[in-house]
C-alpha positions, -999 to +999 in steps of 0.1 A: +524-239-303+490-248-317+465-227-299+440-255-301+460-277-278+457-265-243+445-295-222+464-327-226+463-361-208+493-384-204+485-421-197+512-447-191+513-485-189+507-493-153+531-522-149+560-505-168+585-485-148+599-472-181+566-460-193+559-443-160+592-425-160+587-414-196+552-401-187+565-381-158+592-365-179+567-358-207+542-342-182+568-319-169+579-310-205+543-301-214+537-281-183+568-260-189+552-252-223+521-238-208+498-268-213+473-280-187+483-316-181+463-344-165+477-378-157+463-411-145+460-417-108+488-442-106+513-418-121+501-389-099+505-410-068+540-421-076+556-390-090+541-358-078+506-359-063+489-326-068+512-313-095+488-323-123+451-329-128+437-364-127+427-379-160+389-383-164+377-407-190+346-386-195+366-353-196+373-330-225+409-329-237+426-316-268+450-346-269+456-379-251+491-393-252+494-430-244+528-445-235+532-482-235+520-506-262+489-515-282+473-530-252+475-498-232+461-478-261+432-503-266+422-499-230+423-461-231+406-458-264+377-480-254+371-460-222+371-425-237+336-410-237+345-382-261+362-386-295+396-371-284+426-373-306+449-401-293+487-403-299+503-436-291+540-441-283+553-476-285+577-484-257+575-522-264+585-545-292+556-547-315+529-521-321+506-513-350+485-487-331+513-471-311+536-464-340+556-435-326+589-449-312+605-436-280+632-417-299+605-400-320+583-389-291+594-353-286+598-344-323+564-360-329+548-339-301+564-307-314+548-314-348+514-320-331+517-288-311+525-269-343+494-284-360+515-306-384+495-339-381+467-359-395+437-376-378+430-412-388+396-424-377+393-461-367+361-480-364+348-494-332+323-523-328+294-525-304+290-560-290+258-570-272+256-604-254+220-616-251+218-645-227+192-672-231+175-659-199+170-624-213+200-606-197+220-582-218+256-570-216+271-544-240+308-539-248+328-518-272+360-530-290+386-515-312+403-548-321+380-578-318+354-598-301+364-635-298+343-665-289+366-694-279+365-726-259+386-734-228+417-755-230+398-787-221+365-781-240+357-800-272+349-783-306+320-759-302+292-751-327+285-715-335+256-704-358+264-673-378+238-649-393+245-617-412+217-592-416+192-619-404+203-645-430+219-677-420+255-681-433+269-712-417+274-731-385+310-733-375+324-764-358+357-750-345+377-738-315+360-704-318+354-674-339+372-640-342+351-609-352+376-583-361+377-547-371+402-537-398+424-523-370+423-557-353+432-576-384+469-576-374+461-590-339+446-624-331+430-625-365+465-626-381+476-654-359+445-674-369+454-670-406+429-643-412+435-616-438+455-584-432+431-555-439+440-519-445+428-503-412+406-477-428+385-500-449+348-501-440+346-539-433+344-565-406+364-597-407+350-631-395+378-657-389+371-692-375+397-706-352+409-740-363+376-750-381+368-787-384+359-782-421+387-768-442+361-752-465+351-727-438+374-698-445+375-662-432+348-639-445+349-602-450+315-584-447+305-547-449+308-527-417+271-518-421+261-555-415+245-568-384+264-599-373+248-624-349+265-655-335+247-680-314+264-707-292+247-740-301+269-764-281+258-773-246+278-781-215+311-767-227+333-739-213+330-711-238+341-675-233+335-641-250+367-620-249+367-583-258+400-568-271+418-595-251+411-575-219+376-581-209+356-613-209+326-633-198+312-668-200+287-679-227+261-706-224+241-726-249+215-703-265+235-671-259+238-648-288+262-619-295+251-592-318+279-571-334+275-539-354+296-508-363+296-483-334+286-447-340+317-437-321+352-438-335+388-436-322+407-407-336+444-417-339+470-389-344+494-396-373+526-376-374+552-403-385+558-405-422+557-444-422+527-459-439+507-489-428+526-510-454+559-497-441+548-509-406+539-543-420+572-547-437+591-536-406+571-554-379+565-586-398+600-588-411+591-591-447+625-578-459+632-553-486 
């Protein structure tokens, strides 16, 4: 056992009985190997209250194991206040972040505990919403920040500036500002480019632009990106990683820049990013 791994957290998808059962079994397996295990409150309440510590998002752990899908990992990764290594196990159908499959879970963990693994840092974006009235809200995303209209709203106008210089004004259904990690999420559905997740870039993809000449743009991660909502009297929303959101009004601006924090994903499976693309997107041999 790797002497560096002593305190481990196990987090399961809340609405998945399968994930909860797997987490309970895993917590017991780790405890029997002498590890100090913390679990989320839901799991502790259902399976064995008092048997484990309760997971603290601000706590210090040597490893966090997330069981569920990419959505569960996104939620946990954004909430960590320390750069703790995260191992994601995919118990669903499609996952680019949680690449360890259920059948690979225990062999993968044995490799981690023996020190046979790599850390792959993934960039986060800090997103600040500045309202026209002066209010500010700050968010952090691992996948993307998306400005989009409601189902009944008309095309909206969004003014884009990069490093203080005007780029364009989009007339579209919205705009996706994606990390390389998020390039295989909403960005991919909107015909944005697939980007190797470790590249130091940010992807800007308009959603159904009115002008066909307005294509996705890739900018350096060091850039400061500002998008201002020009359109008045339309229902427009800012959505963060598809899990948080708030309304935007005319004159509101979001400022996006690379965060100083990173997510440290644990890699133990021998599949590459390109193997995952071929497998998950059914590209064939």
